[in-house]
Backbone as CSV, one residue per row, in Angstrom:
resi,resn,N_x,N_y,N_z,CA_x,CA_y,CA_z,C_x,C_y,C_z
1,MET,75.648,134.622,83.759,76.765,134.534,84.455,77.225,135.663,85.514
2,GLY,77.581,135.309,86.869,77.957,136.155,87.801,79.414,136.221,87.710
3,ARG,79.800,137.488,88.335,81.223,137.481,88.623,81.630,136.563,89.659
4,PRO,83.035,136.284,89.395,83.404,135.398,90.718,83.386,136.184,91.927
5,LYS,83.068,135.399,93.077,82.717,136.129,94.115,83.911,136.144,95.087
6,ASN,84.141,137.214,95.842,85.338,137.389,96.678,85.263,136.469,97.823
7,TYR,86.584,136.089,98.311,86.488,135.056,99.353,85.869,135.392,100.441
8,GLU,85.636,136.563,100.855,85.213,137.312,102.092,83.780,137.039,101.976
9,ASN,82.967,137.082,100.700,81.772,136.938,100.692,81.179,135.408,100.150
10,MET,82.298,134.555,100.346,81.578,133.067,99.944,81.059,132.325,101.187
11,THR,80.228,131.665,100.977,79.674,130.765,102.069,80.623,129.853,102.470
12,HIS,80.353,128.966,103.610,81.286,127.985,104.216,81.408,126.841,103.100
13,GLU,80.435,126.592,102.355,80.679,125.299,101.391,81.150,126.048,100.245
14,GLU,81.135,127.126,99.620,81.783,127.591,98.449,83.437,127.692,99.037
15,ARG,83.502,128.259,100.172,85.178,128.285,100.560,85.754,126.918,100.693
16,MET,85.018,126.018,100.884,85.481,124.466,101.247,85.827,124.083,99.968
17,GLU,84.819,124.182,98.829,84.974,124.066,97.334,85.958,124.592,96.881
18,TYR,86.359,126.077,97.194,87.432,126.870,96.595,88.641,126.169,97.177
19,HIS,89.030,125.941,98.405,90.232,125.060,98.917,90.255,123.847,98.585
20,ALA,89.272,122.856,98.166,89.416,121.646,97.398,90.082,121.887,96.097
21,LYS,89.564,122.710,95.269,90.469,123.026,94.148,91.554,123.558,94.181
22,GLN,92.085,124.484,95.161,93.310,124.761,95.121,94.493,123.750,95.474
23,ARG,93.697,122.918,96.425,94.646,121.691,97.083,94.806,120.821,95.559
24,GLU,93.700,120.499,94.832,93.893,119.821,93.610,95.056,120.265,92.612
25,GLN,94.778,121.568,92.301,95.744,122.279,91.414,97.227,122.150,91.996
26,GLU,97.170,122.353,93.096,98.783,122.279,93.989,99.332,120.762,93.741
27,ALA,98.207,119.910,94.034,98.916,118.310,93.674,99.170,118.181,92.410
28,MET,98.622,118.613,91.339,98.821,118.456,90.062,100.260,118.962,89.798
29,VAL,100.563,120.382,90.388,101.758,121.002,90.148,102.623,120.171,90.679
30,ARG,102.704,119.586,91.954,103.869,118.788,92.793,103.951,117.531,91.956
31,GLU,103.124,116.911,91.589,102.989,115.637,90.587,103.817,116.011,89.636
32,ALA,103.520,116.944,88.607,104.448,117.122,87.718,105.886,117.509,87.925
33,LEU,106.110,118.242,88.959,107.372,118.267,89.426,108.070,117.025,89.601
34,LEU,107.520,116.427,90.472,108.257,114.972,90.837,108.209,113.891,89.745
35,PHE,107.545,114.149,88.853,107.742,113.515,87.386,108.860,113.933,86.795
36,GLN,109.201,115.258,86.552,110.333,115.795,86.149,111.811,115.421,86.873
37,LEU,111.521,115.385,88.074,112.658,115.036,89.231,113.045,113.567,88.765
38,ARG,111.989,112.778,88.870,112.265,111.169,88.841,112.901,111.013,87.394
39,ASP,112.114,111.751,86.305,113.082,111.724,85.052,114.281,111.943,84.739
40,LYS,114.904,113.243,85.341,116.028,113.926,85.186,117.160,113.409,86.447
41,TYR,116.577,113.544,87.571,117.537,113.216,88.685,116.925,112.223,89.787
42,PRO,116.793,111.103,89.186,116.182,109.914,90.063,117.022,109.848,91.352
43,SER,118.217,110.116,91.502,118.913,110.085,92.677,118.267,111.000,93.724
44,MET,118.051,112.109,93.428,117.129,113.124,94.417,116.220,112.656,94.864
45,ILE,115.242,111.970,94.310,114.055,111.283,94.849,114.471,110.084,95.825
46,GLU,115.263,109.363,95.211,115.776,108.081,96.116,116.229,108.576,97.240
47,ASN,117.290,109.521,97.255,117.803,110.026,98.675,116.770,110.378,99.400
48,VAL,115.872,111.326,99.215,114.750,111.863,100.009,113.917,110.504,100.323
49,GLU,113.691,109.835,99.550,112.871,108.537,100.079,113.362,107.909,100.983
50,ALA,114.898,107.369,100.921,115.681,106.928,101.894,115.646,107.813,103.196
51,LEU,115.749,109.122,103.364,115.622,110.011,104.144,114.438,109.519,105.159
52,VAL,113.243,109.800,104.411,111.951,109.484,105.028,112.179,108.090,105.502
53,ASN,112.516,107.036,105.062,112.504,105.797,105.464,113.295,105.656,107.046
54,VAL,114.479,106.125,106.832,115.328,106.045,108.121,114.496,107.110,109.264
55,ALA,114.191,108.068,108.935,113.614,109.177,109.828,112.210,108.334,110.511
56,ASN,111.437,107.783,109.655,110.046,107.084,110.096,110.665,105.981,111.121
57,SER,111.634,105.076,110.649,111.984,104.082,111.441,112.669,104.228,112.702
58,ILE,113.508,105.532,112.814,113.998,106.162,114.256,112.599,106.480,115.053
59,GLY,111.782,107.327,114.365,110.708,107.765,114.727,109.768,106.915,115.660
60,ASP,109.356,105.517,115.005,108.681,104.468,115.216,109.459,103.959,116.441
61,ASP,110.821,103.620,116.477,111.443,103.017,117.602,111.445,103.934,118.702
62,LEU,111.596,104.978,118.617,111.538,106.233,119.744,110.294,105.897,120.513
63,GLN,109.084,105.979,119.535,107.758,106.229,120.074,107.426,104.866,120.744
64,TRP,107.547,103.827,120.116,107.255,102.575,120.744,108.081,101.631,121.671
65,HIS,109.391,101.913,121.406,110.201,101.264,122.510,111.282,102.253,123.145
66,GLY,111.169,103.553,123.098,112.173,104.217,123.763,113.372,104.572,123.269
67,ILE,114.214,105.463,123.815,115.569,105.697,123.112,116.534,104.620,123.042
68,GLU,116.372,103.428,123.874,117.307,102.462,123.794,117.288,101.639,122.792
69,ALA,116.109,101.515,121.900,116.085,100.947,120.570,116.513,101.727,119.267
70,VAL,117.202,102.918,119.787,117.576,103.858,118.540,119.076,103.396,118.658
71,THR,119.594,102.818,117.466,121.089,102.323,117.653,121.873,103.546,117.093
72,CYS,123.212,103.402,117.467,124.138,104.695,116.781,124.199,104.171,115.203
73,GLN,123.921,103.328,114.687,123.875,102.817,113.114,122.801,103.588,112.580
74,ASP,121.867,103.476,113.360,120.572,104.171,112.746,120.659,105.635,112.738
75,MET,121.519,106.257,113.812,121.631,107.746,113.962,122.699,108.084,112.597
76,HIS,123.925,107.169,112.282,124.634,107.497,111.253,123.867,107.489,109.996
77,LYS,123.134,106.675,109.645,122.502,106.395,108.725,121.525,107.485,108.392
78,LEU,120.809,108.235,109.393,120.243,109.332,109.422,121.020,110.620,108.994
79,ILE,122.081,110.670,109.797,123.281,111.805,109.353,123.458,111.745,107.848
80,ASP,123.937,110.657,107.586,124.396,110.415,106.190,123.575,110.580,104.994
81,THR,122.139,110.333,105.201,121.379,110.369,104.258,120.736,111.871,104.369
82,ALA,120.728,112.497,105.289,120.328,113.890,105.454,121.602,114.509,104.834
83,ASN,122.761,114.478,105.034,123.842,115.164,104.346,123.727,115.012,102.999
84,ALA,123.299,113.620,102.093,123.332,113.525,100.761,122.103,114.184,100.094
85,VAL,121.017,114.404,101.033,119.698,115.233,100.414,120.491,116.593,100.452
86,ARG,121.147,117.177,101.436,121.613,118.321,101.487,122.439,118.840,100.342
87,ARG,123.374,117.983,99.985,124.243,118.241,98.789,123.646,118.038,97.455
88,LEU,122.440,117.052,97.227,121.966,116.648,96.053,121.022,118.143,95.876
89,PHE,120.607,118.611,96.842,119.565,119.727,96.598,120.334,121.297,96.791
90,HIS,121.644,120.987,97.063,122.304,122.425,96.990,121.974,123.311,98.340
91,LEU,121.794,122.452,99.587,121.157,123.265,100.551,122.427,123.610,101.409
92,ASP,123.659,122.999,100.953,124.785,123.347,101.709,125.715,124.537,101.257
93,ILE,124.970,125.311,100.377,125.789,126.478,99.826,126.421,127.452,100.820
94,GLU,125.559,127.688,101.685,125.819,128.588,102.604,127.048,128.321,103.605
95,GLU,126.926,127.065,103.863,128.381,126.294,104.445,129.688,126.478,103.955
96,HIS,129.577,126.348,102.445,130.731,126.559,101.746,130.852,127.658,100.929
97,GLY,130.132,128.566,100.847,130.135,129.718,100.132,129.577,129.654,98.980
């Protein structure tokens, strides 16, 4: 059994395998955190998903149909959902002290 190699001494294939393992470990940690959030604070995940959906919808409309396709209602949904996420994750602390 040899010692673990330093990153600098790894071959390209070894580096690819190293990074694949790192990504796998990080994905497992994120999955566990998401499970905890869904279990304890489902509204946080629901609001993030809603924000993603609104942002994707507006982005698609802009990309495929131009600015004329984005309605004021869409923008209000985006702003309201972003503000909800900001409050749920306490990202507005600096604004209010």
